[in-house]
N, C-alpha and C positions, 0 to 999 in steps of 0.2 A: 089180492087178499085184503080183507077189511082192516087188519091191523096196520098195514102200510099206509093207508090213505092219509092220515094226518102228517106223515113224514115226506110225502111226495112234494117236490118243489112247487108244483102248480097249486097245491093247497097251502103248504107251509109258508109260502112267500107272498101270499095274496095281499097282506097288509104291511109288509116290511117297508121301511123307509131308510133314507140315507141323507147325509148333509148335502145341501145345494150350494154350489160355489160359483163365483163369477167367471172362473176360467174353465179349463178343460176337465173332463172326467175320463180317466183311463181305467178300464175294467179288466181285472185279472181274475179268472175263474179257474179253480184247480180242484181236481178230485173226481171220484167216480160219478158224481152227479153234476159235473161242471157244465155240460151243455144244457141240461134240464133246468139248472138254476138260472142261467142266462135267459133261456126261453120264457121262464116264468115272469120275468120283469122287462123283457125286451121292449114292450110297447110303452114303458114308463121311463126309459132311459133318455138322457139328453140327445138331441139330434146329432151333435158333434162327437158323441162317444166313439171310442175305438178301443181295441183291447186284444187280449190273448186268452185263449181257452186251452187248458191242458188236462186231458183225461186219459183213462186207461184205454189200451187198444181194444176196439170193438164196443166202446161205451158211448159213442156219439149218438145223440138222439136222431132217429131216422128223419131225414128231410130237413135237418137244421143246418143251414149254411149261410148265415148273414154276411154281407159283403164287408162290413167294418170290423170283423173279428178274424184273427188267425186261429185255426184249430189244430192242435198238435195231439197225437196219440202216442203215449209213452209207455214204458214198462212198469209193471207192478207185480210183486212187492219189492223186487230188487231193481234199483234205479238203472237207467241206461243213458247212453250219450244223447239220445233224442230229447229226453227230459232235461239233461244238463244244458243242452243248447237253448231249450225253452227258458230255463232259469236265467241264463245270461241275457236273453231278450227281455225278460221281466225286469231284471236289475237295470238294464240300460234305459228302459221306459221310465222306471222310477227316478233315475238320475235326471231325466229331462223335465220333470215336473217342477212347477214353481209354487209360490206361496198362495196363489189364487186357484190352484188346481186341487183335484181330489183323486186319490188312488182308491178305487172301490174294489174290494177283494171278496169274492164269493168262494167259500171254503167247504169242502165235503171230504169224507174219509178217503184215504189213499193219497192225499196230497203230499205227505212226507216223502214218499218214494217217487212220486211223479215229477217233482220239481227239485232235483238235487243240484246244489251249487257248492261243491267242496270248498271249505275255507282255504285261504292262501297257505300253500305248503302241503296241502293234502290232495292226493290224486283221486280221481273217480274210482280207479281200481281199488285203492285202499278203503274208500268209503263203502264200496260194494262188499268187500270182504267183511267189514264190521257189520253191515246190514245182514248178511247171510248168517253170521255168528249169532246175532241178536235173535233172528227168526228161529233158529234152532234151539236157542237157550231156554225158551219158555218164559222169558221176561215179559211182564205185563206191558201194555202199550204205553203207559205213562213213563216207565223207565226207558223204554226204547226211544221215546221221543225226547227225553232229556239228553240222551247221547246224541241223537241226530242234530239237535239244536247246536250243540257245541262243536260239531264238525262241519258246520254249514256257514256259508256267506249270505244266506237268505232267510234262514229260519231263526226262531227265538228273538223276534223283533228287528232283525237286521234289515228286512225289506223296508220297514217303516223309517228306519234311520236313513236309508238310501233315498227314500221319497221326500224326506224333510227338505224344505219347509212346507211342502204340500200337506194337506190333511189326509188322513188315512182312515177308512172305515171298512170293517170286515163284517160280513153276514155269514153265519156258519150253520151247517147242519152237524150236530154233535154225534160223533161215533166214539166218544171217550166216556168210560164209566165215571160218573160224577160230574160230567159236563164242564170240566175245567177248560175254559175257552182258550187259555194259553197253550194247551196241549193239542188242540184240534189242528191237524196239518202241521204240527210242531210250531204253531204260532208265529208265522213270519212277520206279522204286524202287531204282536202283543209282547209287552215286556216280560222277561223271563226271570223267575225267582231262583231257578236252579243254578248250580255253579260247576266249574271245572272239577272241583273236588268231588261233587256228586257223581259226575261222569266217570271218574276214575274208580270210585267205590262200586258203581254198577258193573263196570268191566271186571273188577276183582270178584264181585259176588257171583258172576256167572262164568268165571274162568275164560273170559274173552281176551285173546291176545291182541293188543292194539299195536299197529305198526309204530316203529320208533318215532317217526315224524309226528304222529298224532300224540303219542304219550308225552313227548318232551314239551309240546305246546300246551297240553293240558296242565302239566306240572308247573309250567312257568306262568300260567294264567293268560297266555296270549289268545286263547280261544274263548275268553269270557264273553257272555252275551249282554246286550243292553238291559239295564234294570229300570224300574219304574221312575226313578228320579233323574234319568238321563234327559237333558234338555230337548233332545231330538225325539223323545217319546211322548211329548206333551200335546200333540195334535192327533192323537190316536183314539178311536172309539170302536166298539165291537158289540154285536148282538147275536143271539141265537134265534133261529127260526124253527128248528125241529130238534127233538131230543128222543133218546130211547124211551123215556117215560111216556111220551105221547103214543108210541107204538104199543107199549105194554098196556096202557089204559084202553086203547082200542081193542086189544086182544081180550081184556077182561070183559068188555061189553059184548064181544062176539060169543064167548063161551057162556056167559049168563043168558044170552038170547037162546042158546041151545039147551038150557036147563041145567047147566053145571054150576056148582058153587065155585067161585074163583078164589084160588089161594095164591096170592101174589107173593113171590119169594124175593122180589127186588128187581130193579131195572139196571143195576150196575154190578152184577156178580162177576167176580174175577177168580183166579186160581186155576188149579189143574183141571183140565176138562174131564179126565177119567174119574177123579175124586168127586167132581160135581155130578157126573152121571150116576155113580154108585149111590151118592147121597140122595139124589132125587128119586132113584128107584126105591130106596128104603122108605122115603116119605110117601111114595105112591102105595106101597104095600101096607103101610100103617093106615092110610086113608081107606083103602079097600077093606081092611080088617074092621074098621069102625062102621062100615056100611054106608059111607057117604058117597055121593056122586059129585066128584070135584075135578077141577082142572088146576094143575100146578103150572104157573106161568112165571117165566123169568127172562130178563134181558141181561146185557153186559157182554163181556168178552173174555172167555176162558182162554187158557193157553195150553199148548202141547209141547213137551220137551221131546225133540226129535233125535232119535238115535240112528235111524236108517235114512240116509240122505236120498236114497232112491225110492223111499216109500211114497205112497199116494194117499192123501187124506187130509182133512182139515179138522178144526176144533169141533165143528158141529157133528160130523160123523163119528169122531172119536168119542165125544160125549154120549151120543146115542148108542154106540156099540157097547161102551162100558155099562150103560143103563140097561140095555137088553140082556147082557150076560148076568147082571145082578138080579133082574126080574125072573130069569130062568123059565120063560114061557108062561108066566102067570096070566090067566085069562082076564079079559075085561080091562086091560091096560094098553093104551096105544098113544101115539103122539108123533111129534116131529120136532126138529131143530133146524134152523136155517139162518144164514147170514143175510141180513136185510138188503145187502147190495146185489145179491144174486150169485155170489161166488164164495164158496167155503174154502178158504186158504188160497191155493193156486190152481185148483181143479176147475171143472166146468159146471159143477153142481152148486146149488145154493145150500144144500144140506141133505137130509134124508128123513125117512119115515120109520116108525117103530110099531110093531103089533105082535101079539102072541104068535109064536111059531116062526118068527123071522130068522132066528138063529139057526133053525134046522135048514132053512133055505140057503144059508151061508155055508152049509156043510157040517153043521153041528157045533157044539160049544167049543170043542178042542180046536177046530179049524178057525172059528171066529176069534178065539182068544189069541191064536198064533198070528192072525192078520192084524189084530190090535197091537200086539207086542212089536210087530214089524212096521208100525206106522202105516198100515195099508187098510185103514178103515173104509176108504173109498171103494176099494176092490171088494170088500165084504158086502157093502150095500149094493154095488153093481151086480154082484152075483145073485143077490136076493131080489133084484128088480125094485129096489127101494130108494133109489136116488131121487131127490127133489130137484128138478131141472126147471129153472125159470128164465134164465138169461138175465142180463142187466136190468135192475129194477128201476133205476133212476133216482135212487136215494141211498143213504147209508147211515143207519142208526144202530149199528151193532147187531147182535144175534137175538133171535127170539126162540125160546124153547117152551113147548106146551106138552104136558103129559096129561092125558085124559084117563080118569079112573071111573069105572062103572058104566 
């Protein structure tokens, strides 16, 4: 897809650079684009480089197996013991670095779950329980990552502290609305401005029951993260190489080439996926009533509050189903929504398509509405033959939604 081209590591990392040091360079690449990011700069890395790559199961770039890197495939979105073991390896490697060395971190979406290192006194089981509760709560990614930072021995700048006195540099593909670099992958090498009190407030806001060991450490401040004035955070640098805005700008060019007026709604939209779908349907109907031929384009990361733990669906199909129901079969309006990494939530689809008549293929409005209420939007689009299946894309810059009118 044309919109993804600027965000693919082979393009986005063509001109990136990093500090050169007299000592060793250790490379840690984490996320759904982890192997692709390393492949994009492999021929420019020092000869003595070695490192660790941690990606989601099934996301290793085909044929990529350099001798000097260990590749680990871990679980996402709920962390597992494989990722936890990889995190301990990363921390041990950071401990071994000296003042002439560099920890080079390549970061892409999914890293928060893929590299779990529970803080002292917190079990992996406890952290998994909190993660599941956050995923069901509908909390935006920024709030989720604030919590993750404070429960971790590696996130929220703690990896940089472990690497000190070595220099640390992060190159990141942003999957965070607003591109806050401290939130990408929960910022393992970036100072954190959030606090233990913020974490407790988020848990209270979403009625998340924290295990007693976690709650007591948050209340005492024992889980506080490194701040910008920490002496061990003074050799830290970071850069972005791709953003959701880049994908959205490419989508604008694509629809304009097709003869549509581009209506850019924003590259960092958040909030409830169902409300977003209904709102975009209303805007599409208004555009049609005005006689314009236009494309509504948006990026960002909506959320879904899950009530059915056995439901199947992600935020993109939930958005589209709410939009389709609101459009009520209106002619001359179609579109799609997809997660740029190729996976909508925890299913095997990137997203789905929308066109007039799709609700009838789902069994009618009543059945479609029932599937939506049961968090089964995936099943609705599967029934209609409207799932968008791409497999791993090699990048992750949040979701892209396009509604074509006329």
